[in-house]
VEXDREN-2710 file (C-alpha; in Angstrom, 1 decimal):
% VEXDREN-2710
k/r/px/py/pz
1/MET/124.7/84.0/152.4
2/LEU/125.8/85.3/149.0
3/LYS/122.1/86.2/148.2
4/LEU/121.8/88.1/151.4
5/LEU/125.0/90.0/150.9
6/THR/123.9/90.8/147.3
7/LEU/120.6/92.2/148.6
8/ILE/122.3/94.3/151.2
9/LEU/124.8/95.7/148.7
10/ALA/122.0/96.5/146.2
11/LEU/121.1/99.3/148.6
12/VAL/124.6/100.8/148.4
13/PRO/126.1/102.2/145.2
14/GLN/128.4/99.5/143.8
15/LEU/131.5/101.4/142.9
16/ILE/134.9/100.1/141.8
17/PRO/137.3/101.3/143.2
18/ALA/135.5/101.8/146.5
19/PRO/135.7/105.5/147.5
20/ALA/137.7/106.8/150.5
21/GLU/134.5/108.3/152.1
22/MET/130.9/107.9/151.1
23/GLN/127.5/108.7/152.7
24/VAL/124.3/107.5/151.0
25/ARG/121.0/109.4/151.5
26/GLY/117.5/108.7/150.3
27/GLY/116.3/109.8/146.9
28/SER/118.0/110.3/143.6
29/PHE/118.9/112.9/141.0
30/LEU/117.1/112.6/137.7
31/VAL/119.6/113.0/134.8
32/THR/116.7/113.7/132.5
33/PRO/114.3/116.6/132.8
34/PRO/113.1/118.5/134.8
35/SER/115.5/121.1/133.4
36/ASN/116.1/122.9/136.7
37/ASN/118.3/119.9/137.8
38/LYS/121.8/121.2/137.8
39/ILE/125.2/119.4/137.1
40/GLU/128.3/121.4/138.0
41/PHE/132.0/120.5/137.7
42/ARG/134.3/123.0/139.4
43/LEU/138.1/123.2/139.2
44/GLU/139.4/124.8/142.4
45/PRO/143.2/124.5/142.6
46/ASP/143.2/125.7/146.2
47/CYS/140.5/123.4/147.5
48/GLY/143.0/121.3/149.5
49/LEU/142.3/118.0/147.8
50/PRO/145.1/115.7/146.6
51/ALA/146.0/116.0/142.9
52/GLU/143.7/113.3/141.7
53/GLY/141.1/113.6/144.4
54/TYR/137.6/115.0/144.2
55/THR/134.4/115.6/146.2
56/LEU/131.0/114.7/144.8
57/GLU/127.7/115.8/146.2
58/VAL/124.5/114.5/144.7
59/THR/121.1/115.8/145.9
60/ARG/117.7/115.5/144.3
61/SER/118.2/118.8/142.4
62/ARG/122.0/119.1/142.0
63/VAL/125.2/117.3/141.2
64/ARG/128.3/119.1/142.2
65/ALA/131.9/117.9/141.7
66/VAL/135.0/119.8/142.9
67/ALA/138.6/118.9/142.3
68/SER/142.0/120.6/142.4
69/THR/143.0/119.2/139.0
70/GLU/141.4/118.1/135.7
71/ALA/142.3/114.5/136.6
72/GLY/140.2/114.8/139.8
73/LEU/137.2/116.0/137.8
74/PHE/137.7/113.2/135.3
75/TYR/137.6/110.6/138.1
76/ALA/134.5/112.3/139.5
77/ARG/132.9/111.8/136.1
78/GLN/133.9/108.1/136.2
79/THR/132.2/107.7/139.6
80/LEU/129.0/109.4/138.3
81/ASN/129.0/107.1/135.3
82/GLN/129.1/104.1/137.6
83/LEU/126.4/105.6/139.9
84/GLU/123.9/106.2/137.1
85/GLU/121.3/103.5/136.6
86/ASN/118.4/104.1/134.3
87/GLY/118.8/107.9/134.3
88/ARG/119.0/108.2/138.1
89/ILE/121.9/108.9/140.3
90/PRO/121.5/108.1/144.0
91/CYS/121.9/110.9/146.5
92/VAL/125.4/110.6/147.9
93/THR/128.3/112.6/149.4
94/ILE/131.7/111.4/148.4
95/LYS/135.2/112.5/149.2
96/ASP/137.7/110.5/147.2
97/TYR/141.4/110.3/146.5
98/PRO/143.9/107.7/145.5
99/ARG/146.1/105.6/147.8
100/PHE/148.9/105.4/145.3
101/ALA/150.1/107.8/142.5
102/TRP/151.0/104.9/140.2
103/ARG/148.1/102.6/139.3
104/GLY/149.5/100.7/136.3
105/PHE/148.5/98.1/133.7
106/HIS/150.9/96.5/131.3
107/LEU/150.3/95.3/127.7
108/ASP/152.7/93.2/125.6
109/PRO/152.2/93.4/121.8
110/CYS/155.6/91.9/121.1
111/ARG/154.7/88.3/121.4
112/HIS/151.2/88.8/119.9
113/PHE/150.4/92.1/118.3
114/LEU/147.6/94.3/119.5
115/SER/145.8/96.8/117.2
116/VAL/145.6/100.5/117.9
117/GLU/141.9/100.3/118.4
118/ASP/142.1/97.4/120.8
119/THR/144.8/99.2/122.7
120/LYS/142.6/102.3/123.0
121/GLN/139.8/100.1/124.4
122/TYR/142.0/98.9/127.2
123/ILE/142.9/102.5/128.0
124/ASP/139.2/103.5/128.0
125/ILE/138.1/100.7/130.3
126/LEU/140.9/100.9/132.8
127/ALA/140.9/104.7/133.0
128/SER/137.2/104.5/133.9
129/TYR/138.3/102.4/136.9
130/LYS/140.9/105.1/137.8
131/MET/144.1/103.4/136.6
132/ASN/146.5/106.0/135.3
133/VAL/149.6/104.3/133.7
134/MET/149.8/102.1/130.6
135/HIS/153.1/100.3/130.5
136/TRP/153.6/99.5/126.8
137/HIS/156.1/96.7/126.2
138/LEU/157.2/97.7/122.7
139/THR/160.4/95.6/122.0
140/ASP/161.4/92.0/122.8
141/ASP/163.0/89.0/121.2
142/GLN/159.9/88.1/119.2
143/GLY/159.1/91.5/117.8
144/TRP/160.1/95.2/117.6
145/ARG/156.8/97.1/117.5
146/ILE/157.8/100.8/117.4
147/GLN/158.8/102.6/114.2
148/ILE/162.3/104.2/114.6
149/LYS/163.0/106.3/111.4
150/LYS/166.8/106.2/111.7
151/TYR/166.7/102.4/111.8
152/PRO/163.9/101.2/109.5
153/ARG/165.0/97.6/109.6
154/LEU/163.9/97.4/113.2
155/THR/160.3/97.1/112.0
156/GLU/160.9/95.9/108.4
157/VAL/162.8/92.8/109.8
158/GLY/162.2/92.8/113.6
159/GLY/158.5/93.5/113.2
160/THR/157.8/90.2/111.4
161/ARG/158.1/86.7/112.8
162/THR/157.9/83.4/110.9
163/GLU/156.6/80.7/113.2
164/PHE/157.7/77.0/113.3
165/ASP/154.8/76.0/111.0
166/GLY/155.6/78.7/108.4
167/SER/152.8/81.1/109.4
168/VAL/153.8/84.8/109.7
169/HIS/153.0/87.0/112.7
170/GLN/153.7/90.7/112.1
171/GLY/152.8/94.2/113.1
172/PHE/154.2/97.5/114.4
173/TYR/153.0/101.0/115.4
174/THR/154.0/103.9/113.2
175/GLN/155.0/107.0/115.0
176/GLU/151.8/108.7/114.0
177/GLU/149.8/105.8/115.5
178/ILE/151.8/106.0/118.7
179/LYS/151.1/109.8/118.9
180/GLU/147.4/108.9/118.5
181/VAL/147.4/106.4/121.3
182/VAL/149.4/108.7/123.6
183/ALA/147.0/111.6/123.0
184/TYR/144.0/109.3/123.5
185/ALA/145.4/108.1/126.8
186/ALA/146.3/111.7/127.9
187/GLN/142.6/112.7/127.4
188/ARG/141.8/110.0/129.9
189/HIS/144.6/111.0/132.3
190/VAL/146.6/107.9/131.5
191/THR/150.4/108.2/131.0
192/VAL/151.9/105.8/128.5
193/LEU/155.2/104.3/129.7
194/PRO/157.2/102.9/126.8
195/GLU/159.6/100.0/127.4
196/ILE/162.6/99.6/125.1
197/GLU/164.3/96.4/126.3
198/MET/168.1/96.3/126.8
199/PRO/170.6/94.6/127.0
200/GLY/168.6/91.3/126.9
201/HIS/165.4/90.4/125.1
202/ALA/166.7/92.1/122.0
203/ILE/166.9/89.4/119.3
204/ALA/164.4/91.3/117.1
205/ALA/166.8/94.3/117.1
206/ILE/169.8/92.0/116.5
207/ARG/168.1/90.3/113.6
208/ALA/167.8/93.7/112.0
209/TYR/171.3/95.0/112.9
210/PRO/173.6/92.0/113.8
211/GLY/176.4/94.5/114.7
212/LEU/174.5/95.0/118.0
213/SER/175.6/91.6/119.3
214/CYS/178.9/90.2/120.6
215/THR/179.5/88.0/117.5
216/LYS/177.8/90.1/114.8
217/GLU/176.4/86.9/113.5
218/THR/173.1/86.7/111.6
219/VAL/170.4/85.2/113.8
220/ASN/167.1/83.5/113.1
221/THR/163.6/84.6/113.8
222/PHE/163.0/83.8/117.5
223/TYR/159.6/82.1/117.5
224/THR/159.7/80.5/120.9
225/TRP/159.5/81.9/124.4
226/GLY/162.2/82.1/127.0
227/SER/165.5/83.9/127.5
228/PRO/168.1/83.3/124.8
229/ASP/171.7/84.2/125.4
230/ILE/172.0/86.3/122.2
231/VAL/171.9/89.8/123.7
232/LEU/173.2/93.3/123.0
233/CYS/177.0/93.9/123.4
234/PRO/177.9/96.6/125.9
235/GLY/181.6/96.1/124.9
236/ARG/180.8/97.8/121.6
237/GLU/180.2/101.5/121.6
238/PHE/177.7/101.0/118.7
239/MET/175.2/99.5/121.3
240/PHE/175.1/102.8/123.2
241/GLU/175.0/104.9/120.0
242/PHE/172.1/102.8/118.7
243/LEU/170.2/103.1/122.0
244/GLU/170.7/106.8/122.2
245/ASP/169.4/107.2/118.6
246/VAL/166.4/105.1/119.5
247/ILE/165.7/107.1/122.7
248/ALA/166.0/110.4/120.8
249/GLU/163.0/109.4/118.8
250/VAL/161.1/107.7/121.7
251/VAL/161.2/110.8/123.9
252/GLU/159.5/112.8/121.1
253/LEU/156.6/110.4/121.1
254/PHE/156.1/109.9/124.9
255/PRO/156.0/113.1/127.0
256/GLY/155.9/111.2/130.3
257/GLU/158.5/111.5/133.0
258/TYR/159.8/107.9/132.7
259/ILE/161.2/105.5/130.1
260/HIS/161.4/101.8/130.9
261/ILE/164.6/100.1/129.8
262/GLY/163.9/96.5/130.8
263/GLY/167.1/95.1/132.2
264/ASP/165.6/91.7/133.0
265/GLU/166.7/88.2/132.2
266/CYS/169.9/89.1/130.4
267/LYS/172.0/86.0/129.9
268/LYS/175.7/86.9/130.2
269/ASP/177.3/83.8/128.6
270/LYS/178.3/85.6/125.5
271/TRP/179.8/88.5/127.5
272/GLU/182.1/86.0/129.3
273/GLN/183.5/85.0/125.9
274/CYS/183.3/88.4/124.1
275/PRO/186.7/90.1/123.8
276/HIS/185.0/93.5/123.5
277/CYS/183.0/93.0/126.7
278/GLN/186.1/91.6/128.5
279/ALA/188.1/94.6/127.4
280/ARG/185.4/96.9/128.7
281/ILE/185.4/95.1/132.0
282/LYS/189.2/95.5/132.3
283/ALA/189.1/99.1/131.3
284/LEU/186.5/99.9/133.9
285/GLY/188.3/97.9/136.6
286/LEU/185.2/95.7/137.2
287/VAL/185.9/92.6/139.4
288/ALA/183.8/90.0/140.9
289/ASP/183.0/90.4/144.6
290/ASP/180.1/89.7/147.0
291/LYS/178.1/92.3/145.2
292/GLY/178.1/90.5/141.9
293/THR/180.2/89.1/139.0
294/ALA/182.2/91.2/136.7
295/GLU/179.6/90.7/134.0
296/GLU/176.8/91.7/136.3
297/LYS/178.7/94.9/137.0
298/LEU/179.0/95.4/133.3
299/GLN/175.3/95.3/133.0
300/SER/175.1/97.8/135.9
301/TYR/177.5/100.0/133.9
302/ALA/175.2/99.7/130.8
303/ILE/172.2/100.7/132.9
304/ARG/174.0/103.7/134.2
305/ARG/174.9/104.7/130.7
306/MET/171.2/104.5/129.8
307/GLU/170.3/106.6/132.8
308/ASP/172.8/109.3/131.6
309/ILE/171.2/109.2/128.1
310/LEU/167.7/109.6/129.5
311/HIS/168.9/112.4/131.8
312/LYS/170.2/114.2/128.8
313/TYR/166.6/114.2/127.4
314/GLY/165.1/115.1/130.8
315/ARG/163.7/111.7/131.5
316/LYS/164.0/109.2/134.4
317/LEU/164.8/105.5/134.2
318/ILE/162.6/102.6/135.3
319/GLY/163.8/99.0/135.1
320/TRP/162.9/95.5/136.3
321/ASP/164.4/94.5/139.6
322/GLU/167.4/92.8/137.9
323/ILE/168.9/96.3/137.5
324/LEU/169.8/95.9/141.2
325/GLU/172.4/93.3/140.3
326/GLY/175.9/94.7/140.2
327/GLY/174.8/98.0/141.8
328/LEU/171.8/100.3/141.2
329/SER/171.9/103.4/139.1
330/PRO/171.6/106.5/141.3
331/ASN/168.2/107.7/140.4
332/ALA/166.5/104.6/139.0
333/THR/163.0/103.5/139.9
334/VAL/162.6/99.7/140.3
335/MET/159.7/97.5/139.2
336/SER/159.8/94.6/141.5
337/TRP/158.5/91.5/139.6
338/ARG/160.5/88.5/141.1
339/GLY/158.6/88.8/144.4
340/GLU/159.0/91.8/146.7
341/THR/162.7/91.3/147.6
342/GLY/164.1/93.6/144.9
343/GLY/161.5/96.3/145.7
344/ILE/162.3/96.2/149.4
345/ALA/166.1/96.4/148.7
346/ALA/165.6/99.3/146.4
347/ALA/163.4/101.2/148.8
348/LEU/165.7/100.7/151.7
349/GLN/168.4/102.3/149.5
350/GLY/166.1/105.3/149.0
351/HIS/164.8/104.4/145.5
352/ASP/161.1/104.6/144.4
353/VAL/159.5/101.3/143.8
354/ILE/156.5/100.0/141.8
355/MET/155.4/96.6/143.1
356/THR/154.4/94.1/140.5
357/PRO/155.4/90.7/142.0
358/SER/154.5/87.8/139.6
359/LYS/153.5/85.2/142.1
360/GLU/151.7/87.5/144.6
361/GLY/148.9/88.2/142.2
362/MET/150.1/90.9/139.8
363/TYR/150.8/88.8/136.7
364/LEU/147.5/88.4/134.9
365/ASP/148.8/85.9/132.4
366/HIS/148.6/83.2/135.1
367/TYR/145.9/80.5/135.4
368/GLN/142.8/81.8/137.2
369/GLY/141.2/78.3/137.5
370/ASP/142.0/74.7/137.0
371/SER/144.7/74.4/134.4
372/LYS/143.1/71.2/133.1
373/ILE/140.1/73.2/131.7
374/GLU/141.3/76.8/131.4
375/PRO/143.0/78.0/128.2
376/VAL/146.7/77.4/128.2
377/ALA/148.7/79.9/130.3
378/ILE/152.3/80.4/131.3
379/GLY/151.6/78.7/134.6
380/ASN/151.1/79.6/138.3
381/TYR/147.8/80.4/139.8
382/THR/146.2/83.8/140.4
383/THR/142.5/83.9/141.2
384/LEU/140.5/87.1/141.5
385/GLU/140.7/86.8/145.2
386/LYS/144.5/86.4/145.2
387/ALA/144.8/89.5/143.0
388/TYR/142.6/91.4/145.3
389/ALA/144.4/90.3/148.5
390/TYR/147.8/91.6/147.5
391/ASP/149.0/94.7/149.4
392/PRO/152.0/96.5/147.8
393/VAL/153.6/97.9/151.0
394/PRO/155.7/95.3/152.8
395/ALA/155.8/95.4/156.6
396/GLU/159.6/95.6/156.5
397/LEU/159.4/99.0/154.7
398/VAL/156.8/100.3/157.2
399/GLN/159.1/99.2/160.1
400/ASN/162.0/101.1/158.5
401/GLY/160.0/104.2/157.6
402/LYS/160.5/103.6/153.9
403/GLU/156.9/102.9/152.9
404/ASP/156.6/106.2/151.0
405/HIS/159.1/104.8/148.4
406/VAL/156.4/102.4/147.2
407/ILE/154.7/104.8/144.7
408/GLY/152.3/102.2/143.5
409/LEU/151.5/98.9/141.9
410/GLN/151.0/97.4/138.5
411/CYS/149.4/94.4/136.9
412/ASN/151.2/92.7/134.0
413/ASN/149.6/90.9/131.0
414/TRP/152.4/89.1/129.2
415/SER/151.2/87.6/125.9
416/GLU/153.3/84.6/125.2
417/TYR/150.3/82.3/125.6
418/ILE/147.7/84.8/124.7
419/TYR/146.8/84.2/121.0
420/SER/143.9/86.6/120.4
421/ASN/142.5/89.8/121.8
422/SER/139.5/88.0/123.2
423/HIS/141.9/85.7/125.1
424/ARG/143.8/88.8/126.4
425/GLN/140.5/90.3/127.6
426/TYR/139.7/87.0/129.3
427/MET/143.0/87.0/131.2
428/LEU/142.8/90.7/132.2
429/PHE/139.2/91.0/133.4
430/PRO/137.9/91.1/136.0
431/ARG/141.3/90.6/137.8
432/ALA/142.4/94.1/136.7
433/PHE/139.5/95.6/138.6
434/ALA/141.0/94.1/141.8
435/VAL/144.3/95.8/141.1
436/ALA/142.4/99.1/140.4
437/GLU/140.8/99.0/143.8
438/THR/144.1/98.2/145.6
439/GLY/145.7/101.1/143.8
440/TRP/143.0/103.6/144.7
441/THR/141.1/102.6/147.8
442/PRO/142.4/103.1/151.3
443/LYS/143.6/99.8/152.7
444/ALA/141.1/100.0/155.6
445/LYS/138.2/100.4/153.1
446/LYS/139.0/97.3/151.1
447/ASP/136.6/94.3/151.6
448/TRP/136.7/91.1/149.6
449/GLU/133.2/90.1/150.4
450/SER/131.9/93.4/149.1
451/PHE/134.2/93.5/146.1
452/ARG/133.2/90.0/144.8
453/VAL/129.6/91.2/144.6
454/ARG/130.4/94.7/143.2
455/VAL/132.5/93.1/140.5
456/ASP/129.4/91.8/138.8
457/LYS/128.3/95.3/138.0
458/ALA/131.8/96.0/136.4
459/CYS/131.4/92.8/134.3
460/ARG/128.0/94.0/133.1
461/ASP/129.8/97.2/131.9
462/LEU/132.2/94.9/130.0
463/ASP/129.2/93.2/128.4
464/ARG/128.0/96.6/127.2
465/ARG/131.4/97.3/125.7
466/GLY/131.5/93.9/124.0
467/VAL/134.5/92.7/126.0
468/ASN/135.2/89.1/127.0
469/TYR/136.1/88.2/130.6
470/HIS/136.5/85.3/133.0
471/ILE/133.6/83.7/134.7
472/PRO/134.6/80.9/137.1
473/LEU/134.1/77.5/135.4
474/PRO/132.6/74.5/137.2
475/GLU/135.6/72.5/138.4
476/GLN/136.0/69.0/139.8
477/PRO/137.7/69.0/143.2
478/GLY/141.0/67.2/143.0
479/GLY/141.4/67.9/139.3
480/SER/139.1/68.3/136.4
481/CYS/138.7/65.9/133.5
482/ASP/136.3/65.9/130.6
483/LYS/136.5/62.1/129.7
484/LEU/135.2/60.1/132.6
485/VAL/134.6/56.3/132.9
486/PHE/132.8/54.1/135.4
487/THR/132.1/50.5/135.9
488/ASP/129.3/50.6/138.4
489/LYS/128.3/54.2/138.9
490/ALA/129.9/57.7/138.6
491/VAL/129.6/60.5/141.1
492/VAL/130.7/63.9/139.8
493/GLU/131.2/66.9/142.0
494/PHE/131.7/70.5/141.1
495/THR/132.9/73.7/142.7
496/THR/134.0/77.2/141.5
497/THR/137.0/79.4/142.4
498/ARG/134.5/82.0/143.8
499/PRO/130.8/81.9/144.5
500/VAL/128.5/82.2/141.5
501/ALA/124.7/82.5/141.4
502/ALA/124.3/78.9/140.3
503/MET/125.8/76.1/138.2
504/VAL/123.4/74.9/135.5
505/TYR/123.6/71.6/133.5
506/THR/122.0/69.2/131.0
507/VAL/122.7/65.5/130.5
508/ASP/121.1/65.0/127.1
509/GLY/123.8/66.8/125.1
510/SER/121.8/70.1/124.7
511/GLU/123.4/73.4/125.6
512/PRO/122.5/74.6/129.2
513/THR/120.6/77.9/129.7
514/ALA/119.7/80.0/132.7
515/ALA/116.6/77.9/132.9
516/SER/118.4/74.5/133.0
517/ALA/118.7/72.3/136.1
518/ARG/120.6/73.7/139.0
519/TYR/123.6/71.9/140.4
520/THR/122.9/71.5/144.1
521/GLN/124.8/68.3/145.0
522/PRO/127.1/65.7/143.4
523/LEU/125.6/64.1/140.3
524/GLU/125.3/60.4/140.1
525/PHE/125.3/58.4/136.8
526/THR/124.5/54.8/136.1
527/ARG/124.4/55.0/132.3
528/ASP/126.3/56.8/129.6
529/ALA/125.7/60.6/129.4
530/THR/127.0/63.8/127.9
531/LEU/127.1/66.3/130.7
532/LYS/127.2/70.0/129.8
533/ILE/127.6/72.4/132.7
534/ALA/128.3/76.1/133.1
535/SER/128.3/78.7/135.8
536/LEU/125.5/81.3/135.9
537/THR/126.2/84.8/137.1
538/SER/123.9/86.9/139.3
539/TYR/122.9/88.9/136.1
540/GLY/122.1/85.9/134.0
541/LYS/125.2/85.3/131.9
542/LEU/126.7/81.9/131.5
543/SER/130.4/80.9/131.6
544/PRO/131.8/78.9/128.7
545/VAL/130.2/75.4/128.8
546/ARG/132.1/72.4/129.8
547/THR/131.3/69.2/128.0
548/ILE/132.0/66.0/129.9
549/THR/131.5/62.5/128.4
550/ILE/130.6/59.9/131.0
551/ARG/130.9/56.3/129.8
552/GLN/130.2/52.9/131.4
553/GLU/132.9/50.4/130.5
554/GLU/133.9/46.9/131.2
555/PRO/137.6/46.9/132.3
556/MET/140.0/46.3/129.5
557/GLU/141.4/42.8/129.8
558/ALA/145.0/42.3/131.0
559/LEU/147.4/41.2/128.3
560/PRO/148.1/37.4/128.0
561/ALA/151.5/36.4/129.2
562/ALA/152.7/35.7/125.7
563/ALA/152.0/39.4/124.7
564/VAL/153.9/40.9/127.6
565/GLU/157.2/42.5/126.7
566/SER/159.9/44.1/128.8
567/GLY/161.6/47.3/127.8
568/ILE/160.7/49.9/125.2
569/ARG/160.3/49.4/121.5
570/SER/160.9/52.7/119.9
571/SER/161.6/54.4/116.6
572/ARG/162.5/57.9/115.4
573/ALA/161.7/60.0/112.3
574/ASP/163.5/63.2/111.5
575/GLY/161.6/66.2/110.2
576/ARG/159.6/69.3/111.1
577/PHE/156.3/67.7/112.1
578/VAL/153.4/69.7/113.5
579/THR/150.9/66.9/114.0
580/VAL/151.1/63.1/114.1
581/ALA/149.4/63.1/110.7
582/ASP/152.5/64.8/109.3
583/THR/154.6/61.8/110.2
584/GLN/152.8/59.5/107.7
585/GLY/155.3/58.3/105.2
586/ALA/158.2/59.4/107.2
587/ALA/161.4/57.3/107.4
588/TRP/161.3/55.6/110.8
589/LYS/164.4/54.1/112.3
590/GLU/164.7/51.9/115.4
591/ILE/166.3/53.6/118.4
592/LYS/166.9/52.4/122.0
593/LEU/165.3/54.2/125.0
594/GLU/165.7/53.3/128.6
595/LYS/162.8/55.4/129.8
596/LEU/159.9/57.3/128.2
597/ARG/161.3/60.5/129.7
598/ASP/164.3/60.1/127.3
599/MET/162.2/60.9/124.3
600/ASN/163.0/64.6/124.5
601/THR/166.8/64.1/125.0
602/LEU/167.7/62.8/121.6
603/GLU/168.9/66.3/120.6
604/PRO/170.5/69.0/122.8
605/PHE/168.3/71.8/124.0
606/ASP/169.4/75.1/122.5
607/ARG/167.4/78.1/123.7
608/ASN/168.7/80.2/120.7
609/MET/166.9/78.0/118.2
610/PRO/169.7/77.9/115.5
611/ASP/169.2/76.5/112.0
612/THR/171.2/73.4/113.0
613/LEU/168.4/72.1/115.2
614/ARG/167.2/68.7/114.2
615/PHE/163.5/68.2/114.8
616/TYR/162.0/64.7/115.1
617/ALA/159.2/62.4/116.2
618/VAL/159.4/59.3/118.4
619/GLN/157.0/56.4/118.7
620/ALA/157.5/54.2/121.8
621/GLN/155.6/51.1/122.9
622/ALA/155.9/49.2/126.2
623/CYS/154.0/47.4/128.9
624/PHE/153.0/48.4/132.4
625/ASN/151.2/46.8/135.3
626/VAL/148.2/47.9/137.4
627/LYS/147.7/46.0/140.7
628/GLU/143.9/46.4/141.0
629/THR/140.9/46.3/138.7
630/ALA/139.7/49.9/138.7
631/VAL/139.2/53.1/136.7
632/TYR/142.5/54.9/136.0
633/ARG/143.1/58.5/134.8
634/PHE/146.0/59.2/132.4
635/SER/147.8/62.5/131.7
636/SER/150.6/63.4/129.3
637/ASP/152.1/66.4/127.5
638/CYS/153.0/64.2/124.6
639/ASP/151.1/64.3/121.3
640/GLN/149.3/60.9/121.7
641/VAL/148.9/58.2/124.3
642/TRP/147.3/54.8/123.4
643/ILE/146.3/52.3/126.1
644/ASP/145.7/48.7/124.9
645/GLY/145.4/49.9/121.3
646/ARG/142.8/52.7/122.2
647/LEU/143.7/56.4/121.5
648/LEU/143.1/57.8/125.0
649/ILE/144.9/61.2/124.8
650/ASP/145.3/63.3/121.7
651/ASN/146.8/66.7/122.1
652/GLY/146.6/67.3/118.4
653/ALA/148.2/70.6/117.3
654/GLN/147.7/72.1/120.7
655/VAL/150.3/73.9/122.8
656/LYS/151.7/70.9/124.7
657/ARG/152.2/72.8/128.0
658/TYR/150.2/71.6/131.0
659/SER/148.1/68.8/129.7
660/ARG/144.4/69.6/129.2
661/GLN/143.3/66.3/127.6
662/ASP/143.3/63.9/130.6
663/ALA/141.2/60.8/130.1
664/GLU/140.0/57.7/132.0
665/ALA/139.9/54.0/131.2
666/ALA/138.8/51.0/133.2
667/LEU/141.6/48.4/133.4
668/GLU/141.7/44.9/134.7
669/ALA/144.5/44.1/137.2
670/GLY/147.6/42.9/135.4
671/PRO/149.8/44.0/132.4
672/HIS/148.6/46.4/129.7
673/SER/150.2/48.1/126.7
674/VAL/151.0/51.8/126.3
675/LYS/152.1/53.5/123.1
676/VAL/153.3/57.1/123.1
677/VAL/153.9/59.5/120.2
678/TYR/156.2/62.5/121.0
679/ILE/157.0/65.2/118.5
680/TYR/159.8/67.7/119.0
681/ASN/158.4/70.9/117.6
682/VAL/157.3/74.4/118.6
683/ILE/153.6/75.2/118.7
684/GLY/152.3/78.5/119.9
685/GLY/155.8/79.5/121.0
686/TRP/156.2/76.5/123.3
687/ASN/159.2/74.3/122.6
688/SER/158.1/70.7/123.3
689/ILE/161.7/69.6/124.1
690/ARG/161.0/71.2/127.5
691/ASN/158.2/68.8/128.2
692/LYS/158.3/65.9/130.6
693/THR/157.6/63.0/128.3
694/ASP/156.4/60.5/131.0
695/VAL/152.8/59.3/131.1
696/GLN/151.1/59.9/134.4
697/ILE/148.6/57.6/135.9
698/MET/146.4/57.6/139.0
699/ARG/143.5/55.6/140.3
700/ALA/140.4/57.8/139.6
701/GLY/139.5/59.8/142.6
702/SER/142.7/59.2/144.5
703/GLY/144.3/62.5/143.6
704/LYS/147.7/60.8/143.6
705/TRP/149.6/60.9/140.3
706/ARG/152.6/58.7/139.5
707/LYS/154.6/57.8/136.5
708/ILE/153.6/54.7/134.6
709/GLU/156.0/52.0/135.7
710/LEU/157.2/50.1/132.6
711/LEU/157.9/46.3/132.7
END
């Protein structure tokens, strides 16, 4: 079916986004000589087309594009670029215009910095697919990335982060570099929207200027992810003076209509204890009621103050949907990220809304395949199909005649768990193309079956640009695992998150190629093998290769009765350990644990990561029982898991979030031993004290995980 659809679509220009109207005729226009072939771009302000719309007529002898604005002509050129193949443009007539005015993409250089050149490349690519806003998240707890000349310590101190292991992450954009990026974007009709976070997500600023906080205390580098309760202090007038000074420089760099002020995930614990905040609350007469707490209303007051500052400079305010709490500023525009509820509420109040709900497909930092084999991500699950399926206009707004307040949509690419630019590309593409089509193409013209074929051409364009992107990996239904065991025979099945041309594999340890054996049915093994398997696209490119070891084993014998112990034998060593090897020579002391899950409760969790934290490692040994002789699969987010003296799971120095090192072992019915090593540390921004420290077990193939039950 996929091959037939591909053949049919090959006869139709494969454009992303799909145009509003298109007619295809026979023949083509030669871009090369003869010289009498004519290409004409006409700007006709009174042509009656929408601001970014255009018409395009291609005959054998002429190409003619007409638009009412330069942006329209730019988009006509992007369509022509996609139409051209080997110096020929098919004869077509196109009338095209966007569904939404706001077609945004978001980049986060705060958690992991992004160079100017790499930023330009994202602008270049996404503008060519008719996206027109780049939301630039420039300040956060983990980094202040924009030069503010009046406050040089913002980048001198806030632009550098020392990680748990002592490595340094740093970077910021000078004002000249920002002007360069903004100008580059403007040439491609992309508006750059800066985000200056307040009153939460501001530790980088507070590190530089402690007087911005409620306590004025010196704070540490914040090298983990999450929402600390160290935030700006709206009870001190210095906060507003500082923010106005910052905005005064920001508006000189960004000529767009809007400034994004964040407003999300602001913990208010400190405000409840702060005499300055409480005095401000009293002076303003803010009281808790069914619309919010007094502290939520204090945040609303702070947002209104920011709106006044922006109005002074001729700009409008955008914030995340938390700015609704305590009352919405009169002219604010809301970005709805915690689902659509905030956006609906804002639109019903007459405010403009940009839909970017995280779990509905607009957060492109989510997993796009099986978390057991994909690179670590923040969580959740957003496939290309899910991103494509999202429609930003809720039925409730249509029913109430408020749908016009949805001015567009945006995909967000938060970089907490994105450690390189290649990884960032992998997370963005091709899902961003799905968002581009939703933002531009009329709803009635969208078609998933067509899009999933057309996206292959867009991916070939990425190859020409040297850009990495996601190709669906071969996955095992019910959960993928790279370390398989069998006693009699193994049957291994694969699928993909969306159809691919083929899956190709080898069983001799060699790397698969396009010419390797095709996967057509579950593979059966009766002897040891190293299986390497990859997906193959319609244009001959392979996905990353999965390597799966398949081993025949006799079941490990159950423990003799004399070796069976009840309870947990455990010990603790204090220190800042990154790997298990670092614990060699450490001073271990016996401790008492009732359950394995207690290993991460030996010290209190403190989201603010103060100097007083005591990091440690724990070794725990116990016995557990299995009722049947069978192959079992084990999973854990701890550093190591040993079964009957064999190292089965080794998470090494990986980010221990969502285990990706599951492994199988054949066990004889009866008692067996388990040893677990857990290290409380921070790797890649993930604080392992948040882990569940249980060991999970399931009979292979059952799909039913449970905790190991200790004797």
